[in-house]
C-alpha positions as CSV (number, residue, x, y, z in Angstrom):
1,X,2.3,-17.9,-70.6
2,X,1.2,-14.3,-70.3
3,X,-1.3,-13.0,-67.7
4,X,-4.3,-13.0,-70.0
5,X,-3.8,-16.6,-71.0
6,X,-3.2,-17.6,-67.4
7,X,-6.5,-16.0,-66.3
8,X,-8.4,-17.6,-69.2
9,X,-7.1,-21.1,-68.5
10,X,-6.8,-21.2,-64.7
11,X,-9.3,-18.9,-63.2
12,X,-12.4,-21.0,-64.2
13,X,-11.2,-23.6,-61.8
14,X,-11.5,-21.2,-58.9
15,X,-14.9,-22.3,-57.5
16,X,-14.0,-26.0,-57.6
17,X,-10.6,-25.5,-56.1
18,X,-12.1,-23.5,-53.3
19,X,-14.7,-26.2,-52.6
20,X,-11.9,-28.8,-52.4
21,X,-9.8,-26.7,-50.1
22,X,-12.8,-25.9,-47.8
23,X,-13.8,-29.6,-47.7
24,X,-10.3,-30.6,-46.7
25,X,-9.7,-27.8,-44.2
26,X,-13.2,-27.0,-43.0
27,X,-12.3,-23.4,-42.6
28,X,-13.1,-20.6,-45.1
29,X,-10.2,-18.4,-44.3
30,X,-7.6,-21.2,-44.5
31,X,-9.3,-22.4,-47.8
32,X,-8.9,-18.9,-49.2
33,X,-5.3,-18.7,-48.1
34,X,-4.5,-22.1,-49.7
35,X,-6.3,-21.2,-52.8
36,X,-4.2,-18.0,-53.1
37,X,-1.0,-20.1,-52.5
38,X,-2.1,-22.4,-55.3
39,X,-2.4,-19.5,-57.7
40,X,0.9,-18.1,-56.6
41,X,2.5,-21.5,-57.2
42,X,0.9,-21.8,-60.6
43,X,2.1,-18.3,-61.5
44,X,5.6,-19.1,-60.5
45,X,5.5,-22.1,-62.9
46,X,3.8,-20.2,-65.7
47,X,6.6,-21.0,-68.2
48,X,6.0,-24.7,-67.7
49,X,2.2,-24.5,-67.8
50,X,1.8,-24.7,-71.6
51,X,3.2,-28.3,-71.3
52,X,0.5,-29.4,-68.8
53,X,-2.0,-31.6,-70.6
54,X,-4.7,-31.5,-68.0
55,X,-4.7,-28.1,-66.3
56,X,-7.7,-28.8,-64.0
57,X,-6.2,-32.0,-62.6
58,X,-2.8,-30.3,-62.2
59,X,-4.5,-27.5,-60.1
60,X,-6.4,-30.1,-58.1
61,X,-3.3,-32.0,-57.3
62,X,-1.5,-28.7,-56.2
63,X,-4.3,-27.6,-53.9
64,X,-4.7,-31.1,-52.5
65,X,-1.0,-31.3,-51.6
66,X,-1.0,-27.8,-50.1
67,X,-4.0,-28.6,-48.0
68,X,-2.5,-31.9,-46.8
69,X,0.7,-30.1,-45.9
70,X,-1.3,-27.5,-44.0
71,X,-3.2,-30.1,-42.1
72,X,-0.1,-32.0,-41.2
73,X,1.7,-28.9,-39.8
74,X,1.3,-29.1,-36.0
75,X,0.7,-25.4,-35.7
76,X,-2.4,-25.6,-37.9
77,X,-4.2,-28.5,-36.2
78,X,-7.5,-27.5,-34.7
79,X,-8.8,-29.4,-31.7
80,X,-12.4,-28.2,-32.2
81,X,-13.1,-28.3,-35.9
82,X,-16.6,-27.0,-36.4
83,X,-18.9,-28.3,-39.1
84,X,-21.6,-25.9,-40.2
85,X,-25.1,-27.4,-40.3
86,X,-28.0,-25.3,-41.7
87,X,-31.3,-25.8,-39.9
88,X,-34.2,-26.4,-42.3
89,X,-36.8,-25.2,-39.8
90,X,-37.0,-21.8,-38.4
91,X,-39.6,-22.4,-35.8
92,X,-38.1,-24.5,-33.0
93,X,-38.6,-24.6,-29.3
94,X,-35.6,-24.0,-27.0
95,X,-35.7,-27.7,-26.1
96,X,-35.6,-28.7,-29.8
97,X,-32.8,-26.3,-30.5
98,X,-30.8,-27.6,-27.5
99,X,-31.3,-31.2,-28.6
100,X,-30.3,-30.3,-32.2
101,X,-27.1,-28.6,-30.9
102,X,-26.3,-31.7,-28.8
103,X,-26.8,-33.9,-31.9
104,X,-24.5,-31.7,-33.9
105,X,-21.8,-31.8,-31.2
106,X,-22.1,-35.6,-31.0
107,X,-21.8,-36.0,-34.8
108,X,-18.8,-33.6,-34.9
109,X,-17.1,-35.6,-32.1
110,X,-17.8,-38.9,-33.9
111,X,-16.5,-37.5,-37.2
112,X,-13.2,-36.5,-35.5
113,X,-12.8,-40.1,-34.4
114,X,-13.0,-41.5,-38.0
115,X,-9.8,-42.4,-39.8
116,X,-8.4,-39.4,-41.7
117,X,-9.3,-40.5,-45.2
118,X,-12.9,-41.5,-44.2
119,X,-13.3,-38.1,-42.4
120,X,-12.1,-36.2,-45.4
121,X,-14.3,-38.1,-47.8
122,X,-17.5,-37.8,-45.7
123,X,-16.8,-34.1,-45.2
124,X,-16.2,-33.4,-48.9
125,X,-19.4,-35.3,-49.8
126,X,-21.8,-34.2,-47.1
127,X,-20.6,-30.9,-45.9
128,X,-19.1,-29.4,-49.2
129,X,-21.4,-31.3,-51.6
130,X,-18.5,-32.4,-53.8
131,X,-19.2,-35.0,-56.5
132,X,-17.6,-38.4,-56.3
133,X,-15.4,-37.4,-59.3
134,X,-14.2,-34.3,-57.5
135,X,-13.4,-36.4,-54.4
136,X,-11.5,-39.0,-56.5
137,X,-9.4,-36.3,-58.1
138,X,-8.8,-34.4,-54.9
139,X,-7.9,-37.5,-52.9
140,X,-6.0,-39.1,-55.7
141,X,-8.1,-42.3,-55.1
142,X,-9.9,-44.6,-57.5
143,X,-13.7,-44.4,-57.8
144,X,-13.9,-47.8,-56.0
145,X,-11.8,-46.6,-53.1
146,X,-13.8,-43.4,-52.7
147,X,-17.1,-45.4,-52.6
148,X,-15.6,-47.8,-50.0
149,X,-14.3,-45.0,-47.8
150,X,-17.7,-43.2,-48.0
151,X,-19.5,-46.4,-47.2
152,X,-17.2,-47.2,-44.2
153,X,-17.4,-43.7,-42.9
154,X,-21.2,-43.8,-42.9
155,X,-21.2,-47.2,-41.3
156,X,-18.8,-46.1,-38.6
157,X,-20.8,-43.0,-37.9
158,X,-24.0,-45.1,-37.6
159,X,-22.4,-47.7,-35.3
160,X,-20.9,-45.0,-33.1
161,X,-24.3,-43.2,-32.9
162,X,-26.0,-46.5,-31.9
163,X,-23.3,-47.2,-29.3
164,X,-24.0,-43.8,-27.7
165,X,-27.7,-44.4,-27.2
């Protein structure tokens, strides 16, 4: 496979692959690095790529595996993962802002307590706005399992929030 054909086939997946990496890693720089590693890995296998029947799924599997390897590496673990929440209101009092920040910290802490698969699924769905199909593919889970994981994650978050009040 030459460079032009590689670009034509594999570069259109770039936005989706980045969203998956960001959802799994929750860090823009790490997601960009993993995405670059994915393209390097693809390029190194360029002679085998014409035999790949589903290039998009192949790319998703590679990026998912690279992200999971990255997460599992002890040197890459982050104790204080931050989730970006965008405020929909611009006019808030200092008290409201403080209360909002406290709620965000509570939700971040609760999300860190979720089992790994539940945490990843809820982050991909809520924080990165991935579709259920994208989550299924990235997580290598069935549609039913993704829905169950998402439901359990939401239920666990709700229960933990109620226990904190």
